[in-house]
N, C-alpha and C positions, 0 to 999 in steps of 0.2 A: 307535712311530707318531708322525708329525709332526702337530701341531695348528695349524690356521689360525684366526685371529680374524677374523670378519666383522662389520663395524660398519655400521649403517644410519644415514645422515646426510642432513640437508637439503643440497641442492645450492646452497650460498651461500658467499661469501667468509668465511674465518676458521674454518671447521669443521675442516679438516685441521690448522690451527695449534693449535686447542684440543686435538686428539688428540695431536699430537706434543709439545705442552707438558706434558700429563699424563704421557706416557711418560717424558719427560726428567726431570720433577720426581720421578718414582718410580724412576729409574735403570733403566728398561726400554729395551733396545736393539733396534732393528728389524733383522731379517735380510732380509726381503723385503716389498715393498709394491706393491699394485695398486689403482688407483682406477678405478671404473667408473661412468659416467654413466647414470642411469635417469630422466632428466627432472627433476622437482622434487626427487628424492632421488637418492642415490648409494650405492654400496657401497665400503667401504674394506676390502680383504682384506690381512691382514698375518700374517707370522710374526715373532714376537719371541723374545728369549732367555728369556722366562718367561711362557708362555701363561696359566697360572692367575692370576698376579699381574695380567697385562694385563686379563683378564676382570674381575677384582675392581675394579681401578682405574676402568675405563671404565664398568662397571655403576654403581658408586657415584657417578660423575659424571653419570649420567642417560642414557648412551648405550644404545641398543638394540643389543646385540651377542650373538654366540654363538661358541663354540668348535666346530670341526668337524675331524675327522680328514681328512688328505689324504695321498695317495701322494707321496713325494719320491723320484723315480727318478733315479739317477745316470746321466748320459750323457756321452759324450765331447764336449769343447768344441772341435769341429772341424766343417768342412762335412760333412754327412751324419750327424752324431751324432743329431740329432732324427729324421731320416728313418728310421734303423734302428728307433727306438722306435715311430714312427707306423706303419710297415709291420707290426711285430709286433702292435700293437693291432688294426689293420685285419684281419690274417689270423686273429685270434681273435674277430672281430666285437665288439670292445669299443668302446663309445662313451665319450668324455670329455665331461662336462658343462661343465667350465670348467678352465682351466689357465693357468699362467704359469711362467716360468723365471728362473733367475739363474745367474751364473758363480761358481764357488767358487775355481777355479784357472785363470786365463786360459791357453788353449791345452791344458788338460788335462781339467778336470772341471767340468761344469755340473749343475744340478739342475732337473728338470721336475716341478713340483708340479701334481697333478691331482686334481680332485674327481670321484668316480665313485660309482655306487650300490652297488658291491660291492667294496670295497677289499681284503678278504681274498682273494677269488678272483683278482682281477687281480694282486695282489702275488705270489701263488703262480705264476701264469702267467708273469709277467715274470721272477721269480727262476729259474724252470725254463728260461727262454730266455737266462739269463746276465746279466740286469740286476741291479744292486745297488740297494738302497734306502738313502737317507740317513735314519738314525733321528733322532728328536727331539733326543736328547742331543748328537748331532754338530752339529746346526743351532743348538741353544740354547747350546752352548758349555760344557755341564756334564758 
């Protein structure tokens, strides 16, 4: 299972710098990053090469953060790759609360990271329809 770190931050200059400095100083590498504006506050969602260490470092620095499992669905990096996945989800009446993606191999493989309320069931559905999952150790590099 892939774990995503969600960090709650004040929406002001320098907050992302502080987070990325802490990651750098602790030899933590980012794999994916999304920043979401929520008015006076924001959410920074990230996948790193060491989620447990990331959680420890950011908590010790006073950040409000939490690890959460996410689906990391492998899709083709080509036009229609995401469509195939979204059609499958819709046909199974599956709602995605939040998602983002990144390319692993240009023109070959991308990953769609999704937050859902029933990861286990959805993973079984997708695997039954031929979709692969990128497991944490593949993303983390270990």
